[in-house]
N, C-alpha and C positions, 0 to 999 in steps of 0.2 A: 610538322615531323617529316622528317625524310621518309621515303616509299623506297624500300628494296624488295627487290624482284624475288624468285624463289633460287634461282643459282645463287645468290648474294647473300644466304644468309651468315656463311661462316662472317661478312666484314659486319651486317649488322650487330652479330655479336660480342669483337671487337669495338664498337663503335659505342655501343650502349655500355663494355667497362670503362671505355676512354669516357664518356659522360657521366656517369658516378663517379669517377677517381678526381675529374673535374669538378665538380660540386662537392665533393668532398674537399680537396684543395684550396677553393672558395672560401671555405668558412674561417673565420676568424682564428678558432684553434685548431685549425685541420693541420695534419701531418703537413712534411716537405716530402712530396712523392714526384716531383718533377723525372726525374732520371724514369721512374717504373711508367710515366707518363706516353714521355719521349720513345720508348722501344714500343708500346703498342702503338703509337701513333704508324713509325715506319713498319712495322709489322701488318700493321692494317692497308698503308700504301702498296707495298709489295704484295700483298696476297692479292690486293684488287688490279694490280697489275697483269698478276701473272691469271686472277681469271680472264680477265678481258682481252688477254692474248694467247686465249684458247676456246673464243665462243664459235658456235656452230648456227647455221644457220638460225634454226628455233630461238636460240637467247638474241640474236642479233634480232629477229624479228618482235622479243619482248621488249628491248630495249628502244626500237622503233618506236612501240605503242607507249613506252613509259608515260605516266599522267603527269610528271613535273619535265619535258620535254619543251621544249621552245617551241610554241606556237608561232602560226602568222604574226598574230599580234603583237607578240613579242618582238619580232625582226622589222616591225612596221615601226615600232619606238625605240627602238636601238639603232638599226642599222639605217632608216632613213628619217628623213627630216620634213618640215614641212606638207607631210600627208592631207590632202583635202578626197574624201571619201563619192565615190559616184556609184550610187544605187541604182538600182532599177535597168530591165531590158527593154522600155519602151515597149513593149508587147502585153507582158502577166502582170509582171510585180518584181519586187526584189526576193531577189534570195539570199540569206542572212549565212548560208555554207560557204558560200564564195563571197570575199571580199575584196575591193581593188578600188584604184585611183588614181591621182595625180600625187609623186611625191620627188623631193630631191635626194639625190644620190652623188656622193663625191662630185658633189659641182657642176651637176647635169639634170635636166628634169626627166623623170621616167615614169612610166608609167608601170605598175606592179597591179598582181592579181595573186590572190592565193586564199587555199582550204584553211577556214578555222573550225577547230575540232569545237574550243569551249574548255573553262578549265573546271566549272563550277557546273553544279546539277543545274541551274537554271541559263548558264551559258550554252552549255551542250545543248541544251534543248531549242534555243535559241538559233542556234548554228545546227542544227540537225547533225550535230554528230561530226559534222565536216561531211556529209553526204544529201553532193547538190541535186538540185531538181533540174531539169530544161532551164529555166530560164534564169540560174545564175550561169549556166554556159553562156546562153543569148546575151548575159551582161559582158563575158567576158569577150565576145565576136566585138561587143559595143566597144567594148576598151579597147582592143587592137585597131579599130578603125579607126577611134580616134590617135591612138598612138603614130599609126602610118598620117595620119593625115596633116599630123604637127612636128612628123619626122623625131619622133621621142622613143629611146629601143625600151624595150618592155624586160619585165624580170616577172617570173611568175615560180609560184613555192608550192607543189602540189604536198599536200597530205593529208588525204584519205582513204578509207578501207572501201569505199567505192565511191560510182552514183546510187543517187535515191534508187531502189527497186520497187518501189511499192505503185500502186494504182495511180495517184494522180501524175506522178512523172510517166510512167507511159503514155495516159491520156494526150500530154500536155507535148508527148515528142520527144522523150529522153534520147534514145537512138540518135536520129537527126542532131537534137540540138550538140550530141557530142563530134558527129561529127561534121557540123559545121564549125565547132571551134577549132577540130584538126584542120581540118582544109583553111584557116582562115590563118592561123600560126604557119601553115606551109608556103603562103603567098606574101606573107609581110614583108614589106620592102626595107624594115628598117632591124638592126640588134635584133637577136629574140635570146634570154639565156633564161632557164628554167635548172631551178636548186631545188632536188625530193628533199626535202626536210624530216619527214618521218616515214607514213606509209603512202606510195604511191601505187594502189590498185586499178589497173583498169583501166576501162574506159576515162574512169571519173577521172584521171589523173593525167591520160596525155589529153585530153578534151583543152588543156592547157598547157601542157609540154612539150606539141611541135617545134622544137626550138634550134637556133643553128647550135647551140652546146648544151647540154644535160648533164647538170650537174648532180653527187652525192654529198649527203651527209654520210661519214665514215659508218654511222650504226642506222641509215634510212633500208629502207629494203622496198626495191620496184618490182613491179611487175602485172602481168596479164590479170592475174586474178588472188586472191589470198589465200595463204596455203591451207585454210581450212576449206575454201571455195573446190581449191582443187581434189581435195581429198574427199571430197564427198563426192564427187564427180569419177574421179579415176578410181577410188579403194569405197564407194560408196559407202564411207565411213569418216565422220567430219573429225573422228578423239584422235586420225590417225596427219592432224597437219604435220606434228613436229616432220613424218617423213616425207610428207609433202615438198614442207620449205626444204630439206634437205638436196629433194631431187630438182627442184626447179629453177635453182642457182640467183635467188632475187635478194642476194650481198652486194654490195657497192663493191668488192676486188672481180665477184665472180663477170659484174656485167661490163666491168671495164674493159676484162682481157674481153671479152666478144665485140669488143665497142660500143656497145648501147647508150654506153653514158662515155662521158668524155674528159670525167676528172673526178676526185672525191677530196673532200673540204673533211681535215683531220680534226677530228674529236678529243676533249679531254681527260685522259684515264677516266674510263670510269665511265663514259657515253655525255652526250653535250648537259643531261641533265643537274650534272655536279657541279658544271660551272657555266650556264648560260652564258654568260656574256663572253666568256674566251671565245667557245665555240661560234657566237654570232659575228664578233670580230672576225674570226679568221675566214667565215663565210663570204662577210665584206669585202674582205680582200681577196681571195676567190673569184665572187664575181666582179668585182671593179678588173682584173686583170682579164678576165673571158670578154668584156664590155671592150675593153682597149682594140684587144683582137681584132673585131669586131668591126669598129666605129671607122675604118677607115675604105668600108667594103662600098660598094653602091648596090641601090637595092637590086639588080639583075644579080650580080655576085652575092651578094647574102640569100634569094632565094632557091639561087643554083648549088651553093653551100650545103644550103637544108635540104634540098630534093637528093643529091648527092647524098648526104650523110643518110640519112634516113632509107633511101635502096641499097646502103654497103650490109646493112643490119641483117643477118643471116646470108651473105654471099660470101663468106671468107673462106680463101682459094678458088673462088671463080674465078 
């Protein structure tokens, strides 16, 4: 069954009516209602376009968190071939919140990594809802080391509400591990492209996103903190997350305007969860184009471009 967000209730009602009429028409003795069905479907599409053309930051946040949105595991199975997972950080253990390994992409050998939230209850628990421990970021560093050693581009896919904030993570050096991941990304001598596919929150995202090019899906969000976290700190009230989302500028167009991201992958009408295959195909084309721009650059040029890109953030007009 399709999952509808609160602001999509008018669409849900129309789609329920369409399903009811389709079931009626499918009966052997059912009436001919093709004209009525066509009108309802047209109305549903028109209303969906209207709603999604007027989304505010809080509604985009809800779309970014949609349970049916493509996860990193879906990208692995659709965009890449010959994926071979590499597990563990060679220090403590394997963190399932970040998956990574070798793959083929458009004829290239690449290293890929990303957060995996899981879709079922069992998978969500296994992947800790995409909230990585320190060993996840140390695994990411190990993968980046491997990529540079064998001259393979790196593609990363942040999708997390943030790094795991629990006692175990702090005991094993969460902040240091994220900092090492960010540092390694900045120092890579191979092309590095990031695509934020859902939530790109806090250091949990930047630990695998210090790339030459940072791209976003159209209805993804990217920020130093979640709207709820921001509201708790600034307003002392987590229920004001909607106000925080509007003030933070976490949507793709806002971030592109301020040159925090470098490009936006357009999603199908109604979000990537309505047509995952089409959304991932568009993402694949954009990633391929981004890599092509970087492949002719030397290691020194890649490092310089990456350094200049991040140093320029927040320095508009300087």
